C-alpha positions in Angstrom: 0.0 0.0 0.0 2.8 2.4 0.9 4.8 1.5 -2.2 1.9 2.2 -4.5 1.3 5.5 -2.7 4.9 6.5 -3.1 4.9 5.7 -6.8 1.6 7.6 -7.1 3.2 10.6 -5.4 6.3 10.3 -7.5 4.3 10.2 -10.7 2.5 13.4 -9.7 5.6 15.0 -9.1 7.2 13.9 -12.4 4.2 15.1 -14.4 3.5 18.3 -12.7 5.1 20.3 -15.5 2.8 18.8 -18.1 -0.6 19.2 -16.1 -2.4 22.2 -14.7 -2.0 23.4 -11.2 -5.5 22.2 -10.2 -4.9 18.5 -11.3 -1.6 18.3 -9.5 -3.0 19.8 -6.3 -6.0 17.4 -6.5 -3.7 14.5 -6.9 -1.5 15.5 -4.0 -4.4 16.0 -1.7 -5.9 12.6 -2.8 -2.6 10.8 -2.2 -2.1 12.5 1.2 -5.6 11.2 2.2 -4.8 7.7 1.1 -1.7 7.8 3.3 -3.6 9.0 6.3 -6.3 6.4 5.6 -3.6 3.7 5.9 -2.7 3.8 9.8 1.1 4.0 10.1 0.7 2.4 13.6 -0.7 -1.2 13.3 -1.5 -1.2 17.0 -4.2 1.4 16.7 -7.7 0.4 15.3 -8.9 1.7 12.1 -10.4 5.2 12.3 -9.0 5.8 15.8 -7.2 8.9 14.9 -10.2 10.4 12.9 -12.5 9.7 15.9 -10.0 11.3 18.3 -9.6 14.4 16.2 -13.4 14.6 15.7 -13.9 14.3 19.4 -11.6 17.2 19.9 -13.3 19.3 17.3 -16.7 18.7 18.7 -15.5 20.1 22.0 -13.7 23.2 20.9 -14.6 26.3 22.9 -14.5 29.6 21.0 -14.3 32.9 22.9 -14.4 36.3 21.1 -13.9 39.6 23.0 -14.8 43.1 21.9 -16.4 42.1 18.5 -17.3 45.2 16.4 -19.3 44.9 13.2 -20.0 48.1 11.0 -22.2 48.6 7.9 -22.1 51.8 6.0 -24.4 52.8 3.2 -25.2 56.4 1.9 -25.5 58.4 5.2 -26.2 55.4 7.3 -23.6 54.0 9.8 -24.7 50.8 11.6 -22.5 49.3 14.2 -22.8 46.3 16.4 -20.6 46.0 19.4 -20.4 42.8 21.4 -18.4 42.6 24.6 -17.9 38.9 24.6 -19.2 35.9 22.8 -18.5 32.3 23.9 -19.4 29.1 22.2 -18.9 25.7 24.1 -20.2 22.1 24.3 -22.9 21.2 26.8 -24.7 18.1 28.0 -28.3 17.2 28.1 -28.9 19.6 31.0 -27.2 22.5 29.0 -24.3 22.5 31.5 -20.7 22.9 30.1 -19.3 19.4 29.5 -17.0 17.3 27.4 -19.3 15.4 24.9 -19.0 13.2 21.9 -21.3 11.5 19.5 -18.8 8.5 18.9 -20.1 5.7 21.0 -19.4 2.7 18.6 -15.7 2.2 19.3 -15.6 3.1 22.9 -15.0 -0.4 24.3 -12.4 -1.2 21.6 -10.5 2.0 22.5 -10.5 0.9 26.2 -8.2 -2.1 25.5 -5.7 -0.6 23.2 -5.1 2.8 24.7 -2.7 3.5 27.5 -3.6 4.3 31.0 -4.1 8.0 30.5 -6.6 7.5 27.6 -8.2 4.6 29.6 -8.9 6.9 32.4 -10.0 9.7 30.1 -12.4 7.5 28.2 -14.1 6.2 31.4 -14.7 9.8 32.4 -16.1 10.7 29.0 -19.8 10.7 28.8 -21.0 10.0 25.3 -24.4 11.0 23.9 -26.8 9.2 21.7 -25.8 10.7 18.3 -26.6 14.0 19.6 -24.3 17.2 19.9 -25.3 20.2 21.9 -23.7 23.7 21.8 -24.3 26.9 23.7 -23.5 30.4 22.6 -23.7 33.3 25.1 -23.6 37.0 23.8 -22.9 39.6 26.6 -23.6 43.2 26.3 -24.6 43.6 22.8 -25.1 47.2 21.7 -26.5 48.4 18.4 -25.9 52.0 17.2 -27.4 53.7 14.2 -26.0 57.1 13.3 -26.2 59.5 10.4 -23.0 60.9 8.7 -22.7 64.1 6.7 -21.5 64.7 3.2 -17.9 64.4 4.4 -18.5 61.1 5.8 -18.2 62.2 9.4 -20.8 61.8 12.2 -21.5 65.2 13.7 -23.4 63.9 16.7 -24.1 60.4 18.0 -27.7 59.2 18.5 -28.6 57.0 21.4 -28.1 53.4 20.8 -30.9 51.3 19.2 -30.1 48.5 21.7 -27.9 49.1 24.7 -26.0 46.2 26.5 -28.5 43.3 25.7 -27.4 39.8 26.5 -28.9 36.7 25.0 -28.1 33.1 24.8 -28.4 30.6 21.9 -28.7 26.7 22.1 -27.7 24.5 19.2 -28.8 20.9 18.9 -27.5 18.6 16.2 -29.0 15.2 15.6 -27.0 12.6 13.5 -28.5 9.5 11.8 -25.3 7.4 12.3 -21.8 7.7 13.4 -20.6 8.2 9.8 -22.8 11.1 8.9 -21.0 14.1 7.6 -23.9 16.4 8.2 -26.6 16.4 10.9 -30.1 15.2 10.0 -31.7 17.7 12.2 -30.3 21.1 13.2 -32.0 23.3 15.8 -30.7 26.8 16.6 -32.8 28.7 19.1 -32.1 32.1 20.8 -33.7 33.5 23.9 -33.6 37.2 25.1 -35.2 38.0 28.4 -35.5 41.7 27.9 -35.2 43.6 24.8 -35.3 47.3 24.9 -35.2 49.3 21.5 -35.0 53.0 21.2 -35.6 54.7 18.0 -35.5 58.5 17.2 -37.1 60.5 14.5 -33.8 60.6 12.6 -33.1 56.8 13.1 -36.5 55.8 11.9 -36.0 56.2 8.1 -32.5 54.6 8.4 -34.0 51.7 10.4 -36.6 51.2 7.7 -33.8 51.4 5.1 -31.9 48.5 6.7 -35.2 46.4 6.9 -35.8 47.1 3.2 -32.2 45.9 2.6 -32.8 42.7 4.3 -36.1 42.1 2.3 -34.4 42.9 -0.8 -31.6 40.4 -0.1 -34.2 37.7 0.7 -36.1 38.1 -2.5 -33.0 38.9 -4.6 -34.3 42.2 -5.8 -31.2 44.3 -5.5 -30.7 45.6 -9.1 -28.6 48.4 -10.7 -26.8 45.9 -12.9 -25.2 46.6 -16.2 -26.7 45.2 -19.4 -26.2 41.4 -19.4 -24.6 41.4 -15.9 -27.7 40.8 -13.7 -28.4 37.3 -14.7 -24.8 36.1 -14.3 -24.6 37.6 -10.9 -27.8 36.2 -9.8 -26.9 32.7 -11.0 -23.6 32.9 -9.2 -25.3 34.1 -6.1 -27.9 31.4 -6.1 -25.3 28.7 -6.8 -23.2 29.7 -3.9 -26.2 29.9 -1.6 -27.5 26.6 -2.8 -24.2 25.1 -2.0 -24.2 26.5 1.6 -27.8 26.3 2.6 -29.5 24.2 0.1 -32.6 26.4 0.2 -34.1 28.8 -2.2 -36.7 31.4 -2.1 -40.1 30.9 -3.8 -40.1 34.3 -5.4 -37.4 33.4 -7.8 -38.4 30.4 -9.7 -35.9 27.6 -10.2 -37.2 27.3 -13.8 -35.7 30.7 -14.5 -32.0 29.6 -13.8 -31.5 26.0 -15.1 -28.3 24.3 -14.2 -26.8 24.5 -17.8 -26.7 28.3 -17.4 -25.2 28.2 -13.9 -22.4 25.9 -15.1 -21.5 28.5 -17.7 -21.2 31.4 -15.3 -17.9 33.1 -15.9 -17.7 34.3 -12.2 -17.3 30.6 -11.1 -14.1 30.1 -13.1 -12.4 33.4 -12.2 -8.9 32.7 -10.8 -9.9 29.0 -10.5 -6.3 27.8 -10.5 -5.2 30.2 -7.9 -8.1 29.4 -5.6 -7.4 25.7 -6.0 -3.8 26.1 -5.2 -4.3 28.1 -2.0 -7.1 25.9 -0.8 -5.1 22.8 -1.4 -2.0 24.1 0.2 -4.0 25.1 3.3 -5.8 21.8 3.4 -2.5 19.9 3.4 -1.9 21.1 6.9 -5.3 19.8 8.1 -5.8 16.1 8.9 -8.3 14.2 6.7 -11.3 14.4 9.2 -13.8 14.2 6.5 -13.3 12.2 3.3 -15.5 12.6 0.3 -17.4 9.8 -1.3 -15.8 9.9 -4.8 -12.3 9.6 -3.2 -13.3 6.9 -0.9 -14.7 5.0 -3.9 -11.5 5.5 -5.8 -9.3 4.2 -3.0 -11.5 1.5 -1.5 -12.9 0.0 -4.7 -16.5 0.5 -3.8 -18.9 -0.6 -6.6 -21.1 2.0 -8.4 -24.3 1.0 -6.8 -23.0 1.5 -3.4 -21.3 4.8 -4.4 -24.5 6.2 -5.7 -26.3 5.1 -2.7 -23.7 6.8 -0.3 -23.6 10.0 -2.4 -27.4 10.4 -2.3 -27.2 9.7 1.5 -24.6 12.4 1.9 -26.5 14.9 -0.2 -29.7 14.6 1.9 -31.1 18.0 3.1 -31.2 18.3 6.9 -34.2 19.5 8.7 -33.3 23.0 10.1 -35.3 24.7 12.8 -34.3 28.4 13.7 -36.1 30.1 16.6 -35.9 33.4 18.3 -37.8 33.9 21.6 -38.1 37.2 23.6 -39.8 37.3 27.0 -40.4 41.1 27.0 -39.8 43.7 24.3 -40.1 47.4 24.5 -39.8 49.8 21.6 -39.7 53.6 22.3 -40.0 56.4 19.7 -38.3 59.6 20.5 -38.3 63.1 19.0 -34.9 64.8 19.0 -34.1 68.6 19.2 -30.9 70.3 18.7 -29.5 72.4 21.6 -26.5 74.7 21.2 -24.2 75.2 24.1 -23.4 78.8 25.5 -19.9 78.7 24.0 -19.6 79.2 20.2 -16.9 76.4 20.0 -19.0 74.0 22.0 -20.5 71.1 20.0 -24.2 70.8 19.5 -26.1 68.4 21.8 -29.2 66.5 21.0 -32.2 66.3 23.4 -34.6 63.6 23.0 -38.1 63.2 24.3 -40.0 59.9 24.4 -43.6 60.2 22.8 -44.7 56.7 22.2 -43.9 53.2 23.6 -44.9 49.8 22.3 -44.6 46.8 24.9 -44.8 43.2 23.8 -44.7 39.9 25.7 -43.9 36.5 24.8 -42.6 36.9 21.3 -41.8 33.9 19.1 -40.3 33.6 15.6 -39.8 30.1 14.3 -38.5 29.0 11.0 -38.7 25.4 9.7 -37.1 24.3 6.5 -35.9 21.2 4.5 -34.1 21.8 1.4 -36.0 23.5 -1.4 -39.3 21.7 -0.9 -40.6 22.9 2.5 -40.3 26.3 4.2 -42.5 27.5 7.1 -42.2 30.6 9.2 -44.4 31.2 12.3 -44.6 34.5 14.2 -46.6 35.2 17.3 -46.7 37.0 20.6 -48.8 36.8 23.7 -49.7 40.3 24.4 -49.0 43.8 23.5 -49.9 47.5 24.2 -49.1 50.9 23.1 -48.8 54.0 25.3 -48.5 57.8 24.8 -45.5 59.3 26.6 -45.0 63.0 27.5 -45.9 65.7 24.9 -46.2 65.8 21.1 -45.3 68.7 19.0 -45.6 71.3 21.9 -48.9 69.8 23.3 -48.1 68.7 26.8 -50.9 66.1 26.9 -49.1 63.5 28.9 -46.4 65.4 30.7 -45.6 64.7 34.4 -47.7 67.4 35.8 -50.9 66.6 33.8 -52.0 63.9 36.3 -53.7 61.8 33.6 -54.3 58.1 34.4 -52.4 55.3 32.8 -55.6 54.0 31.3 -55.9 57.1 29.1 -52.2 56.9 28.1 -52.7 53.3 26.9 -54.6 53.5 23.5 -54.1 50.0 22.2 -54.0 46.6 23.8 -54.2 43.1 22.6 -53.8 39.6 23.9 -53.0 38.6 27.5 -50.2 38.6 30.0 -47.6 36.1 30.6 -48.7 35.7 34.2 -52.1 34.5 32.8 -51.0 32.8 29.6 -47.9 31.1 30.9 -44.8 30.1 28.9 -46.7 28.8 25.9 -44.5 30.8 23.5 -41.5 28.5 24.4 -43.4 25.3 23.5 -41.3 22.7 21.8 -38.2 24.9 21.9 -34.9 24.2 23.3 -35.7 26.3 26.3 -38.9 24.4 27.1 -38.1 21.6 29.7 -41.1 19.5 28.1 -39.5 19.5 24.6 -38.5 16.2 23.1 -34.8 17.2 22.9 -34.7 18.1 26.6 -36.1 14.7 27.5 -33.6 12.5 25.1 -36.4 11.9 22.6 -36.1 12.5 18.9 -38.3 15.2 17.8 -40.9 14.7 14.9 -41.6 17.4 12.4 -44.6 18.1 10.3 -43.3 18.5 6.6 -46.5 17.7 4.8 -48.7 20.7 3.8 -52.1 19.0 4.5 -51.0 17.7 7.9 -49.5 21.2 8.7 -52.7 22.9 7.9 -54.7 20.6 10.0 -52.4 21.0 13.0 -51.6 24.7 13.0 -55.1 26.3 12.8 -56.4 29.6 14.0 -57.7 28.1 17.3 -54.2 26.4 17.9 -52.4 29.8 17.2 -54.7 31.8 19.5 -54.4 29.1 22.3 -50.5 29.3 22.1 -50.2 33.1 21.8 -53.4 35.1 22.0 -52.5 38.4 20.5 -51.0 37.8 17.1 -50.2 34.7 15.0 -48.7 34.4 11.6 -48.0 31.2 9.6 -46.3 31.4 6.2 -46.0 28.1 4.4 -44.3 27.3 1.1 -44.1 23.9 -0.4 -42.9 22.4 -3.7 -43.8 19.1 -5.2 -42.6 17.2 -8.2 -45.4 15.8 -10.4 -43.1 13.3 -12.0 -42.0 11.5 -8.8 -44.6 13.0 -6.5 -41.9 13.9 -4.1 -43.3 16.1 -1.3 -41.7 17.9 1.7 -42.6 15.1 4.0 -40.5 12.5 2.4 -37.0 11.6 3.7 -35.0 12.4 0.5 -35.9 15.7 -1.1 -32.7 15.7 -3.0 -34.1 13.1 -5.3 -35.9 15.9 -7.2 -33.5 16.4 -10.1 -32.8 19.6 -11.9 -34.6 18.4 -15.0 -37.8 17.8 -13.0 -38.1 21.4 -11.9 -40.1 22.1 -14.9 -42.8 19.8 -13.5 -43.1 21.2 -10.0 -46.2 22.3 -8.2 -45.6 25.3 -5.8 -47.9 26.6 -3.2 -47.6 29.6 -0.9 -50.2 30.4 1.9 -49.9 33.0 4.5 -52.3 33.3 7.6 -52.4 36.3 9.9 -54.7 36.2 13.0 -55.0 39.1 15.4 -56.7 38.4 18.7 -59.2 40.5 20.7 -58.0 44.1 20.7 -59.1 47.5 21.9 -58.1 50.6 20.0 -58.8 54.3 20.9 -58.0 56.8 18.1 -57.9 60.0 20.1 -55.9 63.2 19.2 -52.9 62.1 21.2 -52.5 58.8 19.6 -53.4 59.9 16.0 -50.8 62.8 16.1 -48.1 60.6 17.4 -48.8 57.9 14.8 -48.9 60.6 12.0 -45.7 62.1 13.3 -44.0 58.6 12.9 -45.3 58.3 9.4 -43.9 61.9 8.6 -40.5 61.0 10.0 -40.4 57.7 8.1 -41.0 59.5 4.8 -38.4 62.2 5.5 -35.7 60.6 3.4 -34.1 60.6 -0.1 -33.1 57.0 -0.6 -33.5 55.4 -3.8 -35.3 52.0 -3.8 -33.3 48.9 -4.0 -35.2 47.4 -7.0 -36.8 49.2 -10.0 -39.6 48.0 -12.1 -38.7 46.6 -15.5 -39.5 48.6 -18.5 -42.4 47.5 -20.6 -40.9 45.5 -23.6 -44.0 44.4 -25.5 -43.0 41.8 -28.2 -44.8 42.4 -31.5 -44.6 38.8 -32.5 -45.4 36.4 -29.7 -45.1 32.6 -30.2 -48.2 30.5 -29.5 -47.9 28.0 -26.5 -48.1 24.4 -27.4 -51.0 22.2 -26.4 -48.9 20.4 -23.7 -48.1 23.8 -22.0 -51.8 24.7 -22.1 -52.8 21.4 -20.6 -50.2 21.8 -18.0 -51.5 25.2 -17.1 -55.0 23.9 -17.1 -53.9 21.1 -14.5 -52.2 23.3 -11.9 -51.2 27.1 -11.6 -49.2 28.1 -8.5 -50.8 30.9 -6.5 -50.1 32.9 -3.3 -53.0 33.0 -0.9 -52.9 35.5 2.0 -55.6 35.3 4.8 -55.9 38.1 7.5 -58.4 37.6 10.3 -59.3 39.9 13.2 -61.2 38.4 16.2 -63.3 40.6 18.3 -62.1 44.2 17.9 -63.3 47.3 19.8 -62.6 50.7 18.2 -63.4 54.0 20.0 -63.0 57.3 18.0 -63.5 60.4 20.3 -63.9 63.9 18.8 -60.6 65.9 18.5 -59.4 67.5 21.6 -56.7 69.3 19.6 -55.9 69.3 15.9 -52.6 69.6 14.3 -53.4 68.0 11.0 -52.8 71.3 9.1 -49.2 71.0 10.1 -48.7 67.4 9.5 -50.5 66.8 6.2 -48.3 69.2 4.2 -45.3 67.2 5.4 -46.9 63.8 4.5 -47.7 65.3 1.0 -44.0 65.9 0.3 -43.2 69.2 1.8 -40.2 69.7 4.0 -40.7 70.2 7.8 -39.6 73.7 8.6 -41.7 74.4 11.6 -40.2 72.0 13.9 -41.9 71.7 17.3 -44.8 74.1 17.8 -44.9 76.6 20.7 -48.5 75.9 22.0 -50.0 76.1 25.4 -50.5 73.3 27.8 -53.1 70.7 27.1 -56.5 71.1 28.8 -58.6 68.0 28.6 -62.2 68.4 27.5 -64.7 66.4 29.6 -67.2 64.9 28.8 -65.8 63.8 25.4 -68.3 62.4 22.9 -67.1 59.3 21.1 -68.2 56.6 18.7 -67.6 52.9 19.5 -67.5 50.3 17.0 -67.6 46.6 17.8 -66.8 43.9 15.2 -67.1 40.1 16.0 -64.8 39.0 13.1 -63.2 40.3 10.0 -61.8 38.0 7.4 -59.8 39.3 4.3 -58.6 36.8 1.7 -56.2 37.8 -1.2 -55.0 35.5 -3.9 -52.6 36.2 -6.8 -50.7 34.0 -9.3 -47.2 33.3 -8.2 -45.7 34.0 -11.6 -48.3 36.6 -12.9 -46.2 38.0 -15.8 -45.4 34.7 -17.3 -48.9 33.4 -16.9 -50.5 36.5 -18.4 -48.0 36.5 -21.3 -49.0 32.9 -22.2 -52.7 33.1 -21.6 -53.1 36.5 -23.5 -51.6 35.0 -26.6 -54.4 32.3 -26.9 -57.3 33.2 -29.2 -59.9 31.6 -26.8 -58.5 30.9 -23.3 -60.6 28.9 -20.9 -62.5 30.4 -17.9 -60.1 28.6 -15.6 -57.0 30.3 -17.1 -58.7 33.7 -17.1 -59.6 33.2 -13.5 -56.0 32.9 -12.5 -55.0 36.0 -14.5 -56.8 38.1 -11.8 -55.9 39.0 -8.3 -58.9 38.2 -6.1 -59.9 39.8 -2.9 -62.7 38.6 -0.5 -63.8 40.8 2.5 -66.2 39.3 5.1 -67.4 41.2 8.1 -69.4 39.6 11.0 -71.3 41.3 13.7 -70.6 44.9 12.8 -72.3 47.6 15.2 -71.8 51.1 16.2 -72.9 53.2 19.1 -72.5 56.7 20.7 -70.8 57.2 24.2 -68.9 59.7 26.0 -65.8 59.8 28.3 -66.2 61.5 31.6 -63.6 63.1 33.9 -62.8 59.8 35.6 -61.8 58.1 32.4 -65.0 55.9 32.1 -67.3 55.6 29.4 -71.1 55.9 29.8 -73.7 53.4 28.5 -73.5 53.4 24.8 -76.5 54.3 22.6 -76.8 52.0 19.5 -76.7 53.8 16.2 -76.1 51.0 13.7 -77.5 47.6 14.7 -75.5 44.5 14.3 -75.0 43.1 10.8 -72.8 41.0 8.6 -71.6 41.8 4.9 -69.2 40.5 2.4 -67.4 42.3 -0.5 -65.6 40.9 -3.5 -63.3 42.4 -6.1 -60.8 41.4 -8.7 -58.2 43.1 -10.7 -56.5 41.9 -13.9 -52.8 41.4 -13.8 -50.6 43.2 -16.5 -53.3 44.7 -18.6 -50.6 45.8 -21.1 -50.7 42.2 -22.6 -54.5 42.3 -23.3 
């Protein structure tokens, strides 16, 4: 074995001048791995060195101190400062420990190792194909500042997030000891208290950062040169596909076949140099993971076994990502510049809190498996919004006004954690009743029909109570009928993507809520809208110009039959349960100052100098009660391609025409209105009915891309 390896190595060295750098490096790495596969010490069992190295790698502790991340775009400067971050291995009780998933060769190693390794192996506590990690972040501070034309920050805003600590639990489940990738990956993060502070100058920058994240998710960042956009998108999707194995539904796989991806010039840029550096760096790393093709070459495995192992290694894992927050507070502030007495003194910023949003029991969970299944659930137990201090010179909630807390709270929904309990942590890694915390393998619902039966409106409201959203995307191949609940979604080949059935459903449910639209709340909300619109940022994506083809090819009968059989759509359902809305008359009106700013004019007046607020009592009001509001909106998933095909037909069917519209259904149950008044004690009198209870429904549709018709 060693002689053949030496000859192979010598042949590689002698022919290096006649072959490319890539081939020589691959041969060197291959021969090196064959040498390592042949144990130089006959006393050690096969795979002992690899298992020992894997055990060390699984228990590596990583500590990062003073981590600073900064993002700069236009006049936005976003910086994230983390005092310390530590990652370490834990046991089943989430305590720091030395763990390993290799339990197969434990007894064999006890007989061949020396006394030190024997004692060490006896103290080692191995788990059942499970590896747990813990990541602790301490004192995380997020700052969002604005720089001037010269690139300098004139004055620093208050941090968005100041010294927040959170912990993350990672749970990896393997099918067997030889698995190179976990079959189930769970990453859950818990934050006990999250306090966000946003000023009027930070609000447009914060929205800009959110738009950037959405544009990156949907791949809508444009501004490419001619012929450059598709290549860059293909390159990005190929790289992301190799890393995550997932893809968003908004960009169809049919638009980027594999034959175009393989021709991407970006993939071959400096390929020889990259291969050389990677191979040189890899030569210093032991061969912990060996690839299937190289194992087949060295071991002589037959083709059937090789294909089976390759398909097994390429199986997409189940990934569960969760974010949980016990209590979150978001405060909106108005800033005002204050100059010091000295001319050379820098300007200072004085902020005033005007509105606050409190939320309890927040959950964000994402479950995915390859390209065939993606689900996102968001919910929270309770929330409320309150008015703080004054707004635009009106001292309606200053400290000396002596107004009750009930009047300051103009919106509330859901329940408290003291009543609801810790339901928002159900089946998470922070729930002691979860399967992972009881040494039980968790089961996941990866079938669309079973998912809809399990996660209903009633189940969502029972778990949360205030808000629940469920976004589900599935893809099924019509050739092999491979759905998301099967074990090997990688069996859907690239040539089968033309015969896939996609489905996207989004359900949003709002629990019983109370809303009072008084002058204080309306002007604070409108002021936030004004601040959000005061920017000159260009959008990340632009609409494509209308390029109408004069000569369009007629679709074939097979394409029309395929459309008749199934057309992918996006369905959105929005439901509000038992809402109460109170609209009192205006106590003070500043709309003449706010509306011009909303219409696009610059805000030159700033804060108004008005007198103190004098509440008017009794205050007439209108009370509206609604038992249930249901809104359904459906739109074709690939509207432009569908309309382009259907509009070219001389006599399209009613079914095809139906899907060329966006449909909207509105159903209102138990709507009634009454008159009431608010007294000096903050209580409402007995309402007088004006509109009796009734139910109604509305329907409307709008054709998509009328330019094609």
